[in-house]
N, C-alpha and C positions, 0 to 999 in steps of 0.2 A: 666312710669309704671314699668320699670326694677328696679328703685330705691325703689319703694314701695315693690316689691316682695323680693328684697334683705333684706329690713328692717324686713319684716315679717319672713323671713327665719332665720334672726339673733336673733330673740326673744328666750330667754331661760326661760322656765316656771318651777317653782318649783311644786312638786307634794306632796300631802298628802292624806292619806286614813283613813277613820273613819268607825268603825263598829257601826251600829245604834242599840245600846243595849237598849235605853230608849224610843226612838221615832219610830213610824212607818215611812215608806217612805213617806206616804201621809202627815203626820204631819211635817216631816222634810222639805218637799217642801213648805208647807204653812208657816212655820216659816221663811224660807229663803226669800220667796217672800214678806212677811210682813216687814221684816227687810230692804229689798231693797227699798220698798215704803216709809217707815217711816224714815229710817236713812241715807241710801246712796243717795236716790233721784237722781238716774242716769238712763240712758237708759239701757234696758235689754231685753232679749228674752228667753222664755221657749218653748221648743219643746219636746213633749212627743210621743214616739213610742215604741211599743212592750214591755211595762212595764219598759221602760228606760226613765229617765227624764234628759234633757240637759238644763242647764241654763247658758246663756252667759251674763256676767255682765260688764257694763261700757266699751263701745266701745273705743278701742285704735286707730284703723284705720278704717275709714268708706269710702266706695266707692259708689258713686251715678252715675248711668249710665243714661244719658238723651238722647234726640233725637239727640243732636249734639256732645256730648263728654262725657268723664268720669271725675268726680270731686272727688279728693282724699282729705279727711279731716283727719288731725292729730293734736290734741290739738288746734282746732279752726283755723288752718292754711289750707286754701283751695288751691289746685293746680289743674288747668284745664289741662287735658291731650289731647292726640291726637284726631283727628276727629273720630267719631264713625262709624265703619264699621265692617263687618263680620270678616275680617282678624284680626283686633285689639281685638275683643271680643274673638275669638278663641285662640289668643295668651295668653290673660289674663287667660282664663279658663284652658288652657293646663298647664300654669305655676303654677296656684293654685293647680291643681291636682298633679303636680310633687313635690310640696313642702313637702307633706306627713308630715305636722306638727301634733303633738299630741295635738292640740287644735282645736276646732270646729270653723267654720265660719257660722254665722247666717245671714239670709237675707230674702228679700221679692221680688216678681216679680209682678209688676202691670199689670192689664189686657191690658193696653195700649201697652205693648210689642207686643201684637198680631198684631196691625196695622203696626208696624215696620217690623215684620217678613213677613207679607203678602203685604207689600208695598202699604198700604192704607192711604190716607190723613186723618189726624185726628186732630181736633183742640185742643184736650186734651193735656195740657202741663205737665202732670204728669211725674215725674221721671220714667223711664222704670223699673229699678231694683236698689236695694240698698242692701249692705251687710256690715257686720262689723267683725273685729277681736277683740274679747273681751280681756279686761285686766285680766279677771278671768272667769273660767268656773267651774261649778259644775255638776257632773254626779251622779245620784242616781239610784242604781239598786241592786237587790238581797240582801237587808239588809245592803248595804254599801254605803258610800258617798266618791267620789273622787273629790279632789279640785286641779285644775291647776291654778296657779297665776303667774303674771309677776314679780312684786316686793313685793307687800303687800297682805297679806291675808285679803281681805275686810270683811270677816265674822269672824274674830278672836274674836270679842266681843260677838258673839252669844253664849248663853248657850243652848247646845243641849240636856240637861238632863231634861228639863221641858217644859211644854206646856204654860207657863205663858204669853208668848208673841204671841201666836197663835190667829188667827182671830176667833171671835165668829160668826158662820154662821147662828145662829138663828135670823130670822127677818120676819117681816110682810110687809116690805116696798118694795113690788114688783111693777114692772112697770105694768101699765094698759094693760091687754092682748087684749082688744078689738081693739087696734090701728091697729092690723094686718089685719083687715077686711075692712079698708078704701080703697078708690080708685078702687073699684071693677069694675065700669063701664068703667073707662079708660083702665084698664088692659084687660078686655074682648074685648074692641075695637081693641087694637093692636094685640091681638091673632087672631081675626077675619080677620084682614088685612093680617097677616102672612099666615093664611090658604089659603086665596085667592092667595097669591104669590106662595105657594107650588102647588096649583092646576094649576097655570100658568107655572109650571116647572122652576121657578126662583131658587129654591133650594129644597132639600128633607126634611130638618129638621132645626129648629132653636130653641134656648133656649132664651126666653124673660123673663127678670126679672123686678121686681118692687121694689122700695125703700120705706121703712117705717121709718119715722123720730120719734125719741123718744124726748119728749119735754124738758127733763132736762138731765144733766150729770148723768151717772150711776157709781156705784162702780164696776169698772172692775175686780179687784182682787177677791172680794167677790163673784161676779156673776160667774166668771170663776170656782171658787172652788165649788160653789153650783151645777153648771151645770155638773161637772165631776161625781157627784153622780147620775145623771139622764140620762147620755148619754153613748153610746158605740161607740166612734169614731175610725176611723182608725188611726188618729193622733189628738192631741190637741195642742193648742198653746196659748200663752199670751205674749204680748210685749208692750213696750213703746219705740219708736224708730223714730227719725226724725220728731217729732211733731205729730205722730199718735199713738193712743192706740188701740189695738185690741185683742180680744180673740175669739176662735172658736173651734168647734168640727168637724174636717174635716172628711167627710164620705169616702174619697178616696184619694189616691195619684195620681198625674198627671204622675209622673214617679219616678222610683228608679233605680239608677245605682250603682251596687256593684260588684266588681271582674269582671268587663267587661260584666256583664249581665244587660240587661235593662228590667224593668217591668213596665207595665201600668195597671191600675185597673179601667176600665170604669164601672160606676154605672148608669143605666138608667132604669126607670120603678119604680113607687112609689105607696105604699099604707100606710095608717096610722097604728099605733100600739095603741091599747086601753088598753093593760095590762090585758086582760080577754080572755075568750074562743073565742071571735070574731076574735082574731088575726090569728088563724089557718084558719078560713074561708077567711079572707082578704088575707092571704098568698096564698091560692089556687086560689083565684080570680086573684091575681097578676100574678101568673104563667100561667094562662090560658087566660089572656086578650090579644087579638090579637094586639091591639094598643100598649100595653106595650112591648109585645114580639118583634114586628116590630121595635119599637123605640130602644130597646136594641140591637137587631141584627145589625141594621145599624151602631150603635156606635162601636160595636166590629169589624165589617168589616173594618171600617175606621182606627181604632187603629192598626189592623193587617197590613194594607197597609202602614201606617206611620212607623211602626216598620221595614218593609222591606227596607225602605230607608236608615236606619242607621245600620242594623244588617245583619249578614250573612244569606242569604236567607233560607238555609235549617234549620237554628236554630229557626226561628220564629214559635211560636206555641201558641195555646190557652190552658192554663193549667187548668183553670176552666171555665165553661160556664153556665151562667144563674143560679147561686146559689142565694139564698136569704140571704141578710145581714141586720141585725137589726141595726138601727142608731138612738137611742133616741126614738122619737115619731113616727118614720116612718121606713118602711122596703123597700129595693130596690132589684132589680135584678142586680147581679154583675158578672163580669168575670175578668180573669187575662190573659194578653197576655205578652209573654216574648220572648227574643231573645238575641243572643250574639253580642255585639257591634263590628263593623268592626274595623280593626286595625287603619285605618286612621280617625276614628271618636272619638269625645270626649264628655264631658258633654254638651257643648253648642250645638253640633249637635243634641243631644237627646232632649234638650229643644226646639230647632228650629223645630224639626219634630213633637213633641207631644204637644207643647204649642201653643195655649190655649187648655185646655182639650176639647175633643169632646163633653163631657157631659155637658159642660157649654157654648158651642157656637152653633154647629150644623153641617150640612153636605150639600154641601161642606163648608169648613171652611171660605173661603174668602167671598163667597156669604152670608153666615150667619153673618159674621162680618159686612158686609154692611147693612144687615137688622137690626142688633142690633143698629148700628149707627143711622139708620133711625127712628126706633120706640121707643127706650128708650130715655127719655128726660133728663137724667143726666148720666154723665160718671160713669163707674163701679169702677174706681180707683183700689183698691186692691181686691174687690169682684170678685171672679172667677179667680183671679190670683193665685199666689202661695206663700207659706212660706217654706223656705228651710233650711236644715242643711247639712253641708259639712264637712266631716272629713275622716281621714285615715281608720278607722274601718267601719264606716257606709256607706261610699261612698257619693253619692248625693241623698238626699231624699226630694222630693218636694210634700208638701201637698196642696190639692186644697182648696182655701179660700172660703168655703161655711159654712153655719150654724154659722155665725160669727157676732160679733158686732164691729162697727167702731166708734171711738170717737176722735175728734180733738178740737181745741179751738173754732170752729164755730158750730159744730153739732155732734149729736150722732144718729146713724141709723143702721138699719138692711136691708138686701136685700135677696130676694129669687126669683127663676125662675122655669119655667116648660118647658119641651120639647114639641114643637109643630110639629106635622106631619099632613098629609092630613086628617086623620080621627079624629083629635083632636076636643074636645068640649070645647069652651071657659069657660063655667061654671065649668067644671071639672078641667081645667088647673088653674083657680083661686083658687079652693079648694086645689089643690096640693101645691100651694105656701103657703097657710095658714097652711097646715099640716107641711111643712118644717119650717116655721117661729115658729110654736108652740114648736119645739124642742129646740129653743133658748130663746124665749120670756118668757117661764115659769120659767127661772132661773135668770132673770135680776132684780137686786135690786138697789135702790138708795143709 
């Protein structure tokens, strides 16, 4: 691992800056992504936050963390590293933090890391987490584009003064929207069983999800760009990495660590958005629904307790409580909990304490994970895991992988869940999953 870190530290990137005089930031992003897909044909990741776009192009070093070890990949040469344990992961994360490189690290955290953290046997053989150091990074913000590249500017042949190579987003070839209503009986059945578990005091809350398969491969880039016009995410992402393609409009961050402050942003409680005068009535209904209020309050309380494990006790606070946030076709109750990271804690301790998100698992987390393992018939993989960006200026930023599409060489699918508590109604919980799926299915094209 030391060799890897030394090599990353020795990388010297060249920097260029361009003023976007002829193209908007939106068109510039579209042009670059289309060029990557058509000409470069390499792995990449887009991570968008706070009106800033980060694009990592062509992994130079890739690190895959499995249940047993870490595997480092450089130019198709794999090297297995030491046994996986907390000490080794902490060392890796601490060293990455200390590198302070002016290049971003892009990565994903699969939901299966949850089982490792909570010491639960799980048959899922997914990689727990993967990240890469790109050969080139593009940052788009405030009318400018910044390019950092190792040896070659991979975008040197793009003409940034015209839209002639941009994608045409006009299409009628949308995915059949009725597929999200399938398997209603099966989902209501597991919700009913979970309610019985809660009444038996096995746990207080659990989020149960269901998988919706799309029959054919979809156009991920075009779908992602169309959806950005119709969603208001906390973060958005698009990537092709390690054999998986995915895009999504994340409603919340699992955690953010910047300047030694930690933030988590639990969203719980949902109503649809119709785009008319009913939205105000639905908002009031959401803010006064005892079931939704209870579900949200439980999530905030657990987030607060988890923050106290890694932050100075007097610094932990609820900055915002039960505000309403619009996220595409739905609106949620949301809160922000923050705290100052203890001196002996690092990024991995923050992940270890706050992952998986309380709003995608339940309370208590270990018992909820056992219930998810019991009732969901397929592994979640990246769904309700995280997509992250790590760099010197932004710190660590981990978006919750919800409202997303997943595609590999075998299948294309969506997934959505609902929070189950004692007073839940199976019919309403199924409807909630449909409302969440609508925010993504409406934008998917072949």
